[in-house]
N, CA, C and O atoms as a printed pandas DataFrame, in Angstrom:
     atom_number atom_name residue_name chain_id  residue_number  x_coord  y_coord  z_coord
0              1         N          MET        A               1   -7.122   -4.569  -13.836
1              2        CA          MET        A               1   -7.991   -4.857  -12.881
2              3         C          MET        A               1   -7.217   -5.983  -11.942
3              4         O          MET        A               1   -6.444   -6.863  -12.321
4              5         N          ALA        A               2   -7.633   -5.704  -10.699
5              6        CA          ALA        A               2   -6.670   -6.871   -9.722
6              7         C          ALA        A               2   -7.460   -8.032   -9.681
7              8         O          ALA        A               2   -8.673   -8.098   -9.882
8              9         N          ASN        A               3   -6.657   -8.977   -9.396
9             10        CA          ASN        A               3   -7.378  -10.325   -9.250
10            11         C          ASN        A               3   -8.105  -10.618   -7.737
11            12         O          ASN        A               3   -8.005   -9.809   -6.815
12            13         N          ARG        A               4   -8.736  -11.700   -7.644
13            14        CA          ARG        A               4   -9.607  -11.713   -6.506
14            15         C          ARG        A               4   -8.656  -11.584   -5.239
15            16         O          ARG        A               4   -8.969  -10.813   -4.331
16            17         N          ARG        A               5   -7.413  -12.395   -5.177
17            18        CA          ARG        A               5   -6.768  -11.989   -3.914
18            19         C          ARG        A               5   -6.390  -10.895   -3.551
19            20         O          ARG        A               5   -6.426  -10.547   -2.370
20            21         N          THR        A               6   -5.938  -10.125   -4.555
21            22        CA          THR        A               6   -5.558   -8.620   -4.289
22            23         C          THR        A               6   -6.617   -7.616   -3.585
23            24         O          THR        A               6   -6.487   -6.850   -2.630
24            25         N          LEU        A               7   -7.757   -7.929   -4.456
25            26        CA          LEU        A               7   -9.129   -7.095   -3.901
26            27         C          LEU        A               7   -9.281   -7.404   -2.627
27            28         O          LEU        A               7   -9.402   -6.461   -1.846
28            29         N          LYS        A               8   -9.314   -8.760   -2.109
29            30        CA          LYS        A               8   -9.550   -9.188   -1.024
30            31         C          LYS        A               8   -8.590   -8.506    0.351
31            32         O          LYS        A               8   -8.952   -8.139    1.469
32            33         N          LYS        A               9   -7.502   -8.529   -0.180
33            34        CA          LYS        A               9   -6.390   -7.830    0.549
34            35         C          LYS        A               9   -6.357   -6.723    0.836
35            36         O          LYS        A               9   -5.912   -6.408    1.940
36            37         N          GLU        A              10   -6.903   -5.584   -0.227
37            38        CA          GLU        A              10   -7.175   -4.223   -0.084
38            39         C          GLU        A              10   -8.396   -3.862    0.708
39            40         O          GLU        A              10   -8.441   -2.909    1.487
40            41         N          ILE        A              11   -9.526   -4.805    0.423
41            42        CA          ILE        A              11  -10.676   -4.619    1.611
42            43         C          ILE        A              11  -10.265   -5.014    2.906
43            44         O          ILE        A              11  -10.785   -4.503    3.898
44            45         N          ASN        A              12   -9.409   -5.851    2.989
45            46        CA          ASN        A              12   -9.139   -5.968    4.504
46            47         C          ASN        A              12   -8.280   -5.293    5.180
47            48         O          ASN        A              12   -8.359   -5.277    6.408
48            49         N          ALA        A              13   -7.258   -4.581    4.484
49            50        CA          ALA        A              13   -6.411   -3.546    5.020
50            51         C          ALA        A              13   -7.409   -2.408    5.167
51            52         O          ALA        A              13   -7.083   -1.775    6.172
52            53         N          LEU        A              14   -8.331   -1.953    4.678
53            54        CA          LEU        A              14   -9.186   -0.951    4.956
54            55         C          LEU        A              14   -9.890   -1.153    6.311
55            56         O          LEU        A              14   -9.750   -0.398    7.274
56            57         N          VAL        A              15  -10.588   -2.150    6.283
57            58        CA          VAL        A              15  -11.419   -2.612    7.310
58            59         C          VAL        A              15  -10.661   -2.727    8.562
59            60         O          VAL        A              15  -11.110   -2.183    9.571
60            61         N          PHE        A              16   -9.535   -3.392    8.601
61            62        CA          PHE        A              16   -8.901   -3.477    9.875
62            63         C          PHE        A              16   -8.250   -1.938   10.232
63            64         O          PHE        A              16   -8.159   -1.560   11.400
64            65         N          ASP        A              17   -7.924   -1.318    9.382
65            66        CA          ASP        A              17   -7.293    0.233    9.682
66            67         C          ASP        A              17   -8.565    0.942   10.386
67            68         O          ASP        A              17   -8.388    1.586   11.420
68            69         N          ILE        A              18   -9.833    0.815    9.818
69            70        CA          ILE        A              18  -11.016    1.641   10.381
70            71         C          ILE        A              18  -11.255    1.142   11.730
71            72         O          ILE        A              18  -11.329    1.898   12.699
72            73         N          ILE        A              19  -11.414   -0.520   11.825
73            74        CA          ILE        A              19  -11.677   -1.076   13.255
74            75         C          ILE        A              19  -10.578   -0.762   14.163
75            76         O          ILE        A              19  -10.804   -0.760   15.373
76            77         N          ASP        A              20   -9.616   -0.544   13.794
77            78        CA          ASP        A              20   -8.526   -0.274   14.827
78            79         C          ASP        A              20   -8.347    1.171   15.290
79            80         O          ASP        A              20   -7.821    1.459   16.365
80            81         N          GLU        A              21   -8.805    2.041   14.433
81            82        CA          GLU        A              21   -8.936    3.240   14.752
82            83         C          GLU        A              21  -10.364    3.641   15.691
83            84         O          GLU        A              21  -10.412    4.559   16.509
84            85         N          CYS        A              22  -11.330    2.841   15.394
85            86        CA          CYS        A              22  -12.407    2.874   16.332
86            87         C          CYS        A              22  -12.417    2.230   17.585
87            88         O          CYS        A              22  -13.268    2.439   18.449
88            89         N          LEU        A              23  -11.458    1.434   17.686
89            90        CA          LEU        A              23  -10.848    0.746   19.006
90            91         C          LEU        A              23  -10.009    1.701   19.649
91            92         O          LEU        A              23   -9.999    1.617   20.878
92            93         N          TYR        A              24   -9.305    2.584   19.138
93            94        CA          TYR        A              24   -8.424    3.554   19.707
94            95         C          TYR        A              24   -9.392    4.689   20.310
95            96         O          TYR        A              24   -9.176    5.220   21.399
96            97         N          LEU        A              25  -10.291    4.946   19.626
97            98        CA          LEU        A              25  -11.400    6.052   19.967
98            99         C          LEU        A              25  -12.156    5.276   21.386
99           100         O          LEU        A              25  -12.495    5.918   22.380
100          101         N          GLN        A              26  -12.280    4.193   21.276
101          102        CA          GLN        A              26  -13.291    3.833   22.180
102          103         C          GLN        A              26  -12.570    3.550   23.614
103          104         O          GLN        A              26  -13.190    3.473   24.674
104          105         N          GLU        A              27  -11.088    3.399   23.468
105          106        CA          GLU        A              27  -10.253    3.244   24.699
106          107         C          GLU        A              27   -9.934    4.620   25.379
107          108         O          GLU        A              27   -9.709    4.718   26.585
108          109         N          HIS        A              28   -9.933    5.614   24.556
109          110        CA          HIS        A              28   -9.397    6.739   24.964
110          111         C          HIS        A              28  -10.505    8.133   24.794
111          112         O          HIS        A              28  -10.148    9.296   24.983
112          113         N          HIS        A              29  -11.502    7.828   24.511
113          114        CA          HIS        A              29  -12.540    8.828   24.554
114          115         C          HIS        A              29  -13.859    8.301   24.859
115          116         O          HIS        A              29  -14.550    7.786   23.980
116          117         N          ASP        A              30  -14.230    8.405   26.036
117          118        CA          ASP        A              30  -15.542    7.659   26.683
118          119         C          ASP        A              30  -16.775    8.066   25.889
119          120         O          ASP        A              30  -17.661    7.309   25.494
120          121         N          ASP        A              31  -16.701    9.220   25.739
121          122        CA          ASP        A              31  -17.923    9.943   24.757
122          123         C          ASP        A              31  -18.222    9.406   23.457
123          124         O          ASP        A              31  -19.306    9.638   22.922
124          125         N          LYS        A              32  -17.093    8.515   22.766
125          126        CA          LYS        A              32  -17.046    8.086   21.299
126          127         C          LYS        A              32  -17.526    6.903   21.165
127          128         O          LYS        A              32  -17.848    6.502   20.046
128          129         N          VAL        A              33  -17.682    6.012   22.438
129          130        CA          VAL        A              33  -17.754    4.674   22.441
130          131         C          VAL        A              33  -18.856    4.047   21.431
131          132         O          VAL        A              33  -18.582    3.193   20.588
132          133         N          HIS        A              34  -20.216    4.629   21.654
133          134        CA          HIS        A              34  -21.387    4.296   20.872
134          135         C          HIS        A              34  -21.191    4.624   19.221
135          136         O          HIS        A              34  -21.495    3.791   18.368
136          137         N          ASP        A              35  -20.716    5.774   18.941
137          138        CA          ASP        A              35  -20.471    6.265   17.715
138          139         C          ASP        A              35  -19.349    5.144   16.814
139          140         O          ASP        A              35  -19.471    4.686   15.678
140          141         N          ALA        A              36  -18.393    4.971   17.707
141          142        CA          ALA        A              36  -17.252    4.007   17.218
142          143         C          ALA        A              36  -18.113    2.386   17.031
143          144         O          ALA        A              36  -18.077    1.726   15.992
144          145         N          GLU        A              37  -18.743    2.042   18.108
145          146        CA          GLU        A              37  -19.387    0.788   17.903
146          147         C          GLU        A              37  -20.261    0.597   16.545
147          148         O          GLU        A              37  -20.211   -0.362   15.775
148          149         N          ALA        A              38  -20.966    1.604   16.465
149          150        CA          ALA        A              38  -21.887    1.808   15.347
150          151         C          ALA        A              38  -21.104    1.711   14.017
151          152         O          ALA        A              38  -21.674    1.142   13.086
152          153         N          LEU        A              39  -19.948    2.169   13.838
153          154        CA          LEU        A              39  -19.139    2.499   12.625
154          155         C          LEU        A              39  -18.568    1.137   12.433
155          156         O          LEU        A              39  -18.679    0.624   11.319
156          157         N          ILE        A              40  -17.959    0.485   13.408
157          158        CA          ILE        A              40  -17.622   -0.995   13.615
158          159         C          ILE        A              40  -18.483   -2.063   12.970
159          160         O          ILE        A              40  -18.112   -2.975   12.231
160          161         N          GLU        A              41  -19.755   -1.762   13.408
161          162        CA          GLU        A              41  -20.754   -2.739   12.945
162          163         C          GLU        A              41  -21.054   -2.603   11.433
163          164         O          GLU        A              41  -21.117   -3.561   10.662
164          165         N          GLU        A              42  -21.240   -1.237   11.080
165          166        CA          GLU        A              42  -21.486   -1.079    9.660
166          167         C          GLU        A              42  -20.346   -1.222    8.876
167          168         O          GLU        A              42  -20.566   -1.111    7.670
168          169         N          VAL        A              43  -19.125   -1.449    9.218
169          170        CA          VAL        A              43  -17.974   -1.596    8.212
170          171         C          VAL        A              43  -18.010   -3.262    8.151
171          172         O          VAL        A              43  -17.628   -3.764    7.094
172          173         N          VAL        A              44  -18.428   -4.111    9.179
173          174        CA          VAL        A              44  -18.225   -5.342    9.167
174          175         C          VAL        A              44  -19.345   -5.957    8.275
175          176         O          VAL        A              44  -19.166   -6.869    7.468
176          177         N          MET        A              45  -20.477   -5.355    8.521
177          178        CA          MET        A              45  -21.610   -5.781    7.559
178          179         C          MET        A              45  -21.162   -5.397    6.079
179          180         O          MET        A              45  -21.300   -6.289    5.241
180          181         N          VAL        A              46  -20.672   -4.245    5.681
181          182        CA          VAL        A              46  -20.049   -4.162    4.226
182          183         C          VAL        A              46  -19.116   -5.003    4.011
183          184         O          VAL        A              46  -19.088   -5.587    2.928
184          185         N          TYR        A              47  -18.154   -5.248    4.984
185          186        CA          TYR        A              47  -17.147   -6.227    4.519
186          187         C          TYR        A              47  -17.603   -7.428    4.137
187          188         O          TYR        A              47  -17.202   -7.810    3.037
188          189         N          ASN        A              48  -18.457   -8.259    4.837
189          190        CA          ASN        A              48  -19.016   -9.474    4.797
190          191         C          ASN        A              48  -19.799   -9.367    3.450
191          192         O          ASN        A              48  -19.658  -10.350    2.724
192          193         N          GLU        A              49  -20.590   -8.376    2.978
193          194        CA          GLU        A              49  -21.082   -8.220    1.807
194          195         C          GLU        A              49  -20.238   -8.228    0.554
195          196         O          GLU        A              49  -20.552   -8.891   -0.435
196          197         N          LEU        A              50  -19.201   -7.504    0.621
197          198        CA          LEU        A              50  -18.188   -7.494   -0.410
198          199         C          LEU        A              50  -17.452   -8.813   -0.592
199          200         O          LEU        A              50  -17.253   -9.278   -1.715
200          201         N          ILE        A              51  -17.026   -9.447    0.598
201          202        CA          ILE        A              51  -16.407  -10.587    0.339
202          203         C          ILE        A              51  -17.073  -11.517   -0.295
203          204         O          ILE        A              51  -16.588  -12.143   -1.237
204          205         N          GLU        A              52  -18.392  -11.722    0.214
205          206        CA          GLU        A              52  -19.319  -12.892   -0.506
206          207         C          GLU        A              52  -19.417  -12.412   -2.074
207          208         O          GLU        A              52  -19.318  -13.188   -3.024
208          209         N          ARG        A              53  -19.621  -11.054   -2.171
209          210        CA          ARG        A              53  -19.794  -10.761   -3.907
210          211         C          ARG        A              53  -18.439  -11.062   -4.566
211          212         O          ARG        A              53  -18.505  -11.197   -5.788
212          213         N          ILE        A              54  -17.318  -11.183   -4.052
213          214        CA          ILE        A              54  -16.091  -11.491   -4.526
214          215         C          ILE        A              54  -16.105  -12.593   -4.780
215          216         O          ILE        A              54  -15.952  -12.915   -5.958
216          217         N          ASN        A              55  -16.323  -13.746   -3.617
217          218        CA          ASN        A              55  -16.554  -15.130   -3.638
218          219         C          ASN        A              55  -17.483  -15.771   -4.889
219          220         O          ASN        A              55  -17.234  -16.812   -5.497
220          221         N          LYS        A              56  -18.513  -14.950   -5.085
221          222        CA          LYS        A              56  -19.492  -15.414   -6.018
222          223         C          LYS        A              56  -19.212  -15.043   -7.447
223          224         O          LYS        A              56  -19.804  -15.503   -8.423
224          225         N          GLY        A              57  -18.152  -14.076   -7.458
225          226        CA          GLY        A              57  -17.828  -13.241   -8.839
226          227         C          GLY        A              57  -17.268  -14.315   -9.699
227          228         O          GLY        A              57  -16.502  -15.212   -9.343
228          229         N          LYS        A              58  -17.860  -14.051  -11.127
229          230        CA          LYS        A              58  -17.268  -15.142  -11.892
230          231         C          LYS        A              58  -16.217  -14.335  -13.213
231          232         O          LYS        A              58  -15.284  -14.875  -13.808
232          233         N          ASN        A              59  -16.719  -12.947  -13.396
233          234        CA          ASN        A              59  -16.024  -12.252  -14.465
234          235         C          ASN        A              59  -15.490  -10.947  -14.056
235          236         O          ASN        A              59  -15.639  -10.508  -12.915
236          237         N          LYS        A              60  -14.859  -10.320  -15.006
237          238        CA          LYS        A              60  -14.150   -9.097  -14.873
238          239         C          LYS        A              60  -15.197   -8.125  -14.429
239          240         O          LYS        A              60  -14.782   -7.338  -13.578
240          241         N          ALA        A              61  -16.305   -7.992  -14.742
241          242        CA          ALA        A              61  -17.477   -7.115  -14.605
242          243         C          ALA        A              61  -17.876   -7.143  -13.247
243          244         O          ALA        A              61  -18.211   -6.105  -12.677
244          245         N          ASP        A              62  -17.866   -8.540  -12.529
245          246        CA          ASP        A              62  -18.344   -8.636  -11.121
246          247         C          ASP        A              62  -17.309   -7.951  -10.311
247          248         O          ASP        A              62  -17.711   -7.103   -9.514
248          249         N          PHE        A              63  -15.715   -8.250  -10.413
249          250        CA          PHE        A              63  -14.836   -7.579   -9.652
250          251         C          PHE        A              63  -14.926   -6.053   -9.676
251          252         O          PHE        A              63  -14.790   -5.346   -8.677
252          253         N          SER        A              64  -15.182   -5.589  -10.986
253          254        CA          SER        A              64  -15.111   -4.151  -11.216
254          255         C          SER        A              64  -16.194   -3.501  -10.222
255          256         O          SER        A              64  -15.939   -2.576   -9.451
256          257         N          SER        A              65  -17.298   -4.056  -10.345
257          258        CA          SER        A              65  -18.413   -3.398   -9.609
258          259         C          SER        A              65  -18.025   -3.409   -8.081
259          260         O          SER        A              65  -18.264   -2.422   -7.386
260          261         N          VAL        A              66  -17.372   -4.634   -7.522
261          262        CA          VAL        A              66  -17.379   -4.790   -6.169
262          263         C          VAL        A              66  -15.867   -3.641   -5.995
263          264         O          VAL        A              66  -15.886   -2.999   -4.945
264          265         N          ARG        A              67  -15.041   -3.464   -6.621
265          266        CA          ARG        A              67  -13.894   -2.587   -6.677
266          267         C          ARG        A              67  -14.654   -1.139   -6.626
267          268         O          ARG        A              67  -14.307   -0.400   -5.705
268          269         N          ASN        A              68  -15.525   -0.727   -7.408
269          270        CA          ASN        A              68  -16.169    0.390   -7.401
270          271         C          ASN        A              68  -16.896    1.023   -6.011
271          272         O          ASN        A              68  -16.725    2.095   -5.431
272          273         N          GLU        A              69  -17.787   -0.131   -5.740
273          274        CA          GLU        A              69  -18.558    0.095   -4.404
274          275         C          GLU        A              69  -17.502    0.126   -3.020
275          276         O          GLU        A              69  -17.649    0.760   -1.976
276          277         N          PHE        A              70  -16.413   -0.786   -3.419
277          278        CA          PHE        A              70  -15.201   -0.587   -2.268
278          279         C          PHE        A              70  -14.615    0.777   -2.313
279          280         O          PHE        A              70  -14.309    1.236   -1.212
280          281         N          TYR        A              71  -14.420    1.435   -3.234
281          282        CA          TYR        A              71  -13.919    2.872   -3.216
282          283         C          TYR        A              71  -15.008    4.001   -2.720
283          284         O          TYR        A              71  -14.714    5.074   -2.192
284          285         N          GLU        A              72  -16.263    3.546   -2.993
285          286        CA          GLU        A              72  -17.219    4.706   -2.566
286          287         C          GLU        A              72  -17.478    4.360   -0.934
287          288         O          GLU        A              72  -17.696    5.272   -0.136
288          289         N          LYS        A              73  -17.445    3.334   -0.640
289          290        CA          LYS        A              73  -17.824    2.994    0.855
290          291         C          LYS        A              73  -16.429    3.237    1.704
291          292         O          LYS        A              73  -16.477    3.441    2.917
292          293         N          SER        A              74  -15.348    3.206    1.073
293          294        CA          SER        A              74  -14.210    3.657    1.864
294          295         C          SER        A              74  -14.231    4.950    2.060
295          296         O          SER        A              74  -13.852    5.323    3.170
296          297         N          GLU        A              75  -14.695    6.055    1.006
297          298        CA          GLU        A              75  -14.495    7.390    1.297
298          299         C          GLU        A              75  -15.693    7.646    2.451
299          300         O          GLU        A              75  -15.524    8.542    3.278
300          301         N          LEU        A              76  -16.884    6.840    2.472
301          302        CA          LEU        A              76  -17.923    7.147    3.052
302          303         C          LEU        A              76  -17.442    6.807    4.933
303          304         O          LEU        A              76  -17.727    7.409    5.968
304          305         N          PHE        A              77  -16.646    5.615    4.662
305          306        CA          PHE        A              77  -16.086    5.467    6.066
306          307         C          PHE        A              77  -15.240    6.336    6.726
307          308         O          PHE        A              77  -15.428    6.742    7.873
308          309         N          SER        A              78  -14.081    6.697    5.840
309          310        CA          SER        A              78  -13.252    7.896    6.049
310          311         C          SER        A              78  -14.002    9.234    6.604
311          312         O          SER        A              78  -13.566    9.861    7.569
312          313         N          GLU        A              79  -15.049    9.560    5.967
313          314        CA          GLU        A              79  -15.625   10.701    6.439
314          315         C          GLU        A              79  -16.505   10.564    7.868
315          316         O          GLU        A              79  -16.630   11.467    8.694
316          317         N          LYS        A              80  -17.089    9.206    7.957
317          318        CA          LYS        A              80  -17.601    8.953    9.412
318          319         C          LYS        A              80  -16.607    9.001   10.437
319          320         O          LYS        A              80  -16.794    9.513   11.540
320          321         N          LEU        A              81  -15.465    8.418   10.028
321          322        CA          LEU        A              81  -14.313    8.166   10.988
322          323         C          LEU        A              81  -14.014    9.659   11.543
323          324         O          LEU        A              81  -14.149    9.985   12.723
324          325         N          ASN        A              82  -13.574   10.535   10.467
325          326        CA          ASN        A              82  -13.145   11.825   10.591
326          327         C          ASN        A              82  -14.324   12.663   11.537
327          328         O          ASN        A              82  -13.955   13.386   12.463
328          329         N          ALA        A              83  -15.480   12.521   11.267
329          330        CA          ALA        A              83  -16.468   13.226   12.248
330          331         C          ALA        A              83  -16.541   12.560   13.566
331          332         O          ALA        A              83  -16.869   13.262   14.523
332          333         N          ILE        A              84  -16.289   11.333   13.752
333          334        CA          ILE        A              84  -16.299   10.882   15.111
334          335         C          ILE        A              84  -14.976   11.249   15.783
335          336         O          ILE        A              84  -14.911   11.350   17.008
336          337         N          SER        A              85  -13.997   11.433   15.046
337          338        CA          SER        A              85  -12.536   11.846   15.881
338          339         C          SER        A              85  -12.644   13.237   16.391
339          340         O          SER        A              85  -12.047   13.537   17.425
340          341         N          VAL        A              86  -13.383   14.139   15.726
341          342        CA          VAL        A              86  -13.404   15.592   16.047
342          343         C          VAL        A              86  -13.727   15.527   17.514
343          344         O          VAL        A              86  -13.835   16.564   18.169
């Protein structure tokens, strides 16, 4: 299991990659602006929730549950991003 710092870095990397791709879509595809904005809002909400749970976490089980949810959400966000990109 990774420590708190590593888990935060992994979450940050994914969130910023998704936001970057959404911003690209907004700049280059006028018809995708609304969908990209909605995805950005959803990603930021999940990011805030996960970081809050990490900060409140006390033991290995807390971090494990955050990591599992992070992987589930990352797959969901990737699917949504792919759907928008088409």
